[in-house]
N, C-alpha and C positions, 0 to 999 in steps of 0.2 A: 504494500500500500504506500502511496505517496505521502507527502507532507500535510500537516494540519495548519489551516489558516483561521485565526480568530478575528472577527470583525469587532472592533472595540469602540463603543460609543457611550456606554454607561460603565463607569469604573468598577463598581462592585460586581456587576454581572460579568464584566470582562475578566476581572481577576479570578472569578470562580471558574470560568471556562478555560482560562489559561492554566490554572492549577490542574483541572481535570486533564487537559491535553498533555501537560507535563508528566502526569502520572501514567498516561497511556502511551506516550511516544516511544518508550522502550519496547513495549509489546508490539508496536507497529513498525519499528525501525524507521521512525519518522522524525522530522524536525518540526518545531512549532514556530509559526510566524504570527505576528499581530498586524492588523491593518487599521490605521487611524486616518480618518478623513476630516478635512476642514480645519477651521481656526483652532489654534492651540495644540495641534498635533505634535509638533516638535517638543513642546514642554512635557508631554505625557509619555514620551518614548521610554525614558529611563525607568518609569514605574512598571511598564510592561516587561522590560527585560528582567526586572526584579521578581516578577511572577512567573518566569519560566520561558519567555519568548526567546528563541535563538536569533530571530531576525524581526525587525519592525519595518513595515512599509508605511510610508507617509504619502498622503495626497493632499496637497495644500493648493487651493485655487479659490478665487472669490466666489465661484459658483457653488462651492461646497460649504460656504459659511452658514447658510440656512439649509435645513433639511427639506429636500424635494426627492421623493422616493425614486422617481425615474432617473434623476441626475446621479444620485448616490448609487443606484443599481448599476448604471453604466460605469461609473468610476470603480466600484468594487469588482465588477466583472473584469475590467481591465487589469486590476491588481491580481486577481485570482489567476488569470491567464499568464501574467508575467511571472508569478510565483511558482506556477506548476502544481499548486496544492490540489489534493484530491478530496480532502475532507474540510468542509467549511463550517465554522460554528458562528451562528448569529443569535444573539440574546433574544429571549422572548419578551422584548419591551414593545412599547407602542410602535416605535420606529422599526424594530426588528421584524415585527409582524407584517409591516408594509413592505419591507425590503426583501426578506427571504424568498417569497414566491416569485418576485420579479427577477432576482438573481438566478434562481433555479430555472426559470423559463429561458433566460438568456444563455445559460450553460447547457440546456437540454437535459437537466437533471431533476430528480425528484427531491422532496425535502420532508423532513419529519418535524411536525409542529408541536410545541408545548410539551416536549418530552420532560418527564420528571424523574424517571428511574430507568436507565437503559445501559446496555453494554454493547460494545463494539465487537462484532464477530467477523473474523476474516472471511468465512465462507459466505455469509449473507450480507456482510458489510452494513449492518444496521448500527445506527448510532444511538447511544443512550447517554444522557447526562442529566444534570439538574438544572432546571429553569432555563432551557435553551431551545432554540429552533436549530435544526441542522439540515444542511443540504447534503443529501447522500453523495457518496463517492461517485466521481465521474469515471467512466470506463475508459 
């Protein structure tokens, strides 16, 4: 399985997902990346490294200063394609619930919504974690 990318917009949810990804990365032989979009992205990067990100992708552009789901979906899809990540974690926040299906559609992938207790299985590639939405692995 490829790398894990965590979309970071709400710090506490992002820290939780990064921690989960950090615990699972050894089982998956994967690296963990964080994606931060918009204003203040640079200032947050160090915090995400501290929670287990091996790499942090930043997207800073005036169009990302306010949340517009379609704009964010396009930017995040570009980051995902650049990173080569196969497993994308998006928090189950108001923004995440708007963003995850749009990104899944752009990637031609399915997604799991509002997962509360789940496990990643190599054979079925199902994701489970706490308080998150996840786009299933791309083939």
